[in-house]
Backbone bond lengths (Angstrom), bond angles and torsions (degrees), N, CA, C in turn:
res aa  C-N    CA-C-N  psi(-1)  N-CA   C-N-CA  omega(-1)  CA-C   N-CA-C  phi
1 M - - - 1.443 - - 1.521 109.24 -
2 K 1.297 116.78 125.05 1.454 122.24 -177.92 1.524 109.85 -90.50
3 K 1.329 116.36 131.18 1.455 120.37 179.46 1.515 110.11 -83.57
4 K 1.311 116.27 141.12 1.448 121.12 178.77 1.517 108.66 -115.11
5 F 1.322 116.33 130.60 1.452 121.56 179.36 1.517 108.80 -110.17
6 V 1.306 116.16 120.47 1.457 121.66 178.49 1.519 108.07 -96.44
7 S 1.329 115.68 126.81 1.463 118.66 179.92 1.516 109.85 -83.64
8 R 1.319 114.64 142.58 1.460 121.07 177.40 1.516 107.40 -156.84
9 G 1.296 116.67 150.96 1.458 119.35 176.09 1.513 113.51 87.07
10 T 1.304 115.80 -135.02 1.450 124.05 -168.45 1.522 113.31 -73.40
11 R 1.341 116.14 143.59 1.465 123.07 172.89 1.527 106.58 -120.28
12 L 1.334 117.22 123.90 1.456 122.73 -175.81 1.519 110.42 -125.77
13 E 1.320 115.41 165.98 1.462 121.51 176.60 1.515 108.18 -133.33
14 G 1.340 116.35 140.10 1.455 120.23 -179.65 1.517 111.45 -162.19
15 I 1.335 115.23 -175.07 1.461 122.41 -177.55 1.525 109.07 -114.75
16 V 1.324 116.62 132.61 1.464 121.76 179.25 1.520 108.83 -73.49
17 I 1.342 116.24 125.41 1.466 119.10 179.74 1.525 112.41 -112.02
18 S 1.352 117.48 -15.41 1.456 120.13 178.90 1.523 110.34 -154.71
19 T 1.335 115.66 139.10 1.468 121.21 174.48 1.527 109.87 -132.21
20 K 1.317 117.27 32.52 1.461 121.43 -175.02 1.526 113.06 -73.84
21 A 1.323 117.69 -35.23 1.466 120.78 179.44 1.531 109.50 -77.32
22 P 1.334 117.97 146.87 1.468 119.48 179.88 1.523 112.05 -67.82
23 K 1.337 116.08 132.82 1.471 124.19 178.27 1.525 113.48 60.24
24 T 1.328 117.60 18.96 1.465 121.22 -177.77 1.522 110.07 -135.25
25 A 1.321 115.33 139.92 1.462 121.33 174.65 1.520 108.11 -126.51
26 I 1.323 116.27 142.44 1.456 121.18 173.93 1.520 106.48 -97.53
27 V 1.328 115.64 120.51 1.463 122.33 -176.51 1.524 108.30 -112.05
28 E 1.332 115.68 131.63 1.469 120.63 -178.93 1.519 110.40 -108.00
29 R 1.333 115.34 133.93 1.470 122.21 176.17 1.515 107.85 -116.14
30 K 1.323 116.71 131.28 1.467 121.18 176.19 1.514 108.14 -108.73
31 M 1.329 115.32 128.82 1.461 121.03 -178.08 1.518 109.56 -131.86
32 M 1.311 115.79 155.70 1.454 121.36 174.87 1.520 107.76 -101.17
33 R 1.332 117.05 126.33 1.455 121.67 -175.88 1.519 109.59 -122.20
34 F 1.324 116.12 141.46 1.460 122.06 179.25 1.525 109.32 -93.82
35 F 1.340 116.96 129.46 1.452 122.79 176.37 1.527 108.41 -106.36
36 P 1.349 117.44 105.73 1.468 120.57 -174.55 1.527 113.45 -61.02
37 K 1.328 117.01 -34.58 1.467 119.95 -177.76 1.528 111.65 -59.84
38 Y 1.327 116.19 -41.50 1.462 121.21 -177.20 1.526 112.18 -99.73
39 E 1.329 117.39 -4.50 1.463 122.63 -178.01 1.529 111.60 52.15
40 R 1.314 115.41 44.66 1.462 122.08 -178.37 1.521 109.47 -137.36
41 Y 1.324 114.80 158.94 1.456 121.80 171.80 1.520 108.59 -100.20
42 S 1.323 115.62 147.65 1.450 120.72 178.17 1.525 108.70 -143.13
43 Y 1.326 116.48 151.30 1.456 120.16 177.57 1.525 109.45 -83.63
44 V 1.321 115.25 135.49 1.452 122.75 178.38 1.513 107.01 -126.15
45 R 1.322 117.04 142.89 1.458 119.11 178.12 1.528 109.91 -123.52
46 K 1.311 114.74 147.01 1.456 122.20 176.97 1.515 107.89 -124.83
47 R 1.308 116.62 137.30 1.457 121.59 176.26 1.525 108.58 -111.84
48 I 1.319 115.68 123.49 1.452 122.36 -174.59 1.526 108.74 -118.73
49 A 1.324 116.36 131.39 1.466 120.94 174.55 1.524 107.80 -86.49
50 A 1.331 116.49 126.95 1.464 121.24 -176.86 1.525 110.45 -128.98
51 H 1.317 115.51 148.16 1.463 122.36 178.28 1.527 110.14 -79.86
52 I 1.343 116.54 139.02 1.462 121.60 176.46 1.529 108.12 -103.88
53 P 1.339 119.13 112.98 1.462 120.76 176.55 1.536 111.26 -66.27
54 E 1.328 116.12 161.20 1.464 120.46 -177.03 1.518 112.95 -66.61
55 N 1.337 118.53 -28.00 1.466 121.14 -175.90 1.522 113.92 -87.69
56 I 1.326 119.13 1.96 1.466 122.30 -179.67 1.520 109.09 -117.90
57 K 1.324 116.10 128.55 1.462 122.24 177.41 1.526 108.74 -100.95
58 V 1.318 116.71 122.49 1.464 122.41 -175.92 1.515 108.93 -127.32
59 K 1.326 116.08 139.78 1.463 120.63 173.67 1.522 108.83 -131.83
60 E 1.302 116.45 166.66 1.467 121.07 -178.69 1.519 109.95 -62.62
61 G 1.323 115.69 136.74 1.451 121.05 179.71 1.520 113.80 97.29
62 D 1.324 118.03 -5.97 1.464 121.34 178.53 1.523 110.91 -78.49
63 R 1.332 116.40 143.54 1.464 121.87 172.84 1.527 106.22 -92.18
64 V 1.340 117.12 124.83 1.463 121.77 -174.17 1.527 111.75 -127.98
65 V 1.330 115.07 161.62 1.465 122.55 174.80 1.525 107.44 -107.16
66 L 1.336 116.46 129.99 1.460 122.94 179.31 1.518 109.39 -110.10
67 E 1.323 116.06 148.03 1.459 120.54 173.04 1.519 108.46 -131.11
68 E 1.319 114.87 143.06 1.452 120.55 179.93 1.526 109.90 -73.47
69 T 1.323 116.63 143.74 1.456 122.38 179.96 1.523 108.42 -144.91
70 R 1.313 116.13 -175.46 1.464 118.40 176.80 1.525 108.97 -64.76
71 R 1.312 117.11 160.34 1.460 120.86 -178.52 1.526 109.34 -65.88
72 I 1.343 115.46 126.12 1.460 121.27 -178.01 1.528 109.96 -94.78
73 S 1.325 116.05 -38.79 1.462 121.27 176.38 1.527 107.46 -149.50
74 K 1.312 116.62 -168.09 1.463 120.80 -177.21 1.519 112.11 -60.63
75 I 1.326 117.36 -37.43 1.467 119.81 -176.65 1.525 114.28 -111.77
76 K 1.346 118.52 -9.69 1.465 120.26 -175.69 1.525 112.21 -104.65
77 S 1.334 115.67 121.18 1.466 120.11 172.24 1.528 110.18 -138.89
78 F 1.331 116.24 18.05 1.463 121.98 175.78 1.514 108.50 -126.93
79 I 1.341 115.75 154.81 1.458 121.89 178.91 1.529 108.13 -131.69
80 I 1.327 116.93 141.30 1.468 120.96 178.30 1.525 107.86 -80.24
81 T 1.341 116.12 125.46 1.467 119.36 -177.90 1.517 112.61 -101.44
82 K 1.346 118.11 -33.65 1.456 118.56 176.81 1.522 110.65 -159.67
83 V 1.327 114.43 157.50 1.460 121.77 176.35 1.517 107.66 -98.34
84 V 1.333 116.83 121.96 1.463 121.48 -177.81 1.518 110.87 -82.86
85 G 1.329 116.61 -39.58 1.461 121.48 -179.63 1.505 109.88 166.83
86 E 1.328 115.98 -166.87 1.460 120.50 179.05 1.517 110.15 -94.13
87 E 1.342 114.79 160.92 1.461 120.23 178.68 1.524 109.68 -66.90
88 K 1.313 115.97 144.60 1.464 120.54 -177.70 1.500 111.20 -78.57
């Protein structure tokens, strides 16, 4: 029986930093955030665990698009939908 994942909600973009776990990729997003207390901007990073479908080949350093889906496991609620390219 083949599982079907329906995407809904948020669409994000990030860089794959690890593919060591089976069917899972760790994707890192770097964002600039404003801290009102210090009146400064700072870089913040988020690491998201995403499911790798069978029809998509992903390696470390690839820039990918993620879409939110139903919870797949304890830490995975995103799925990789396409590979945009390699990191610059």
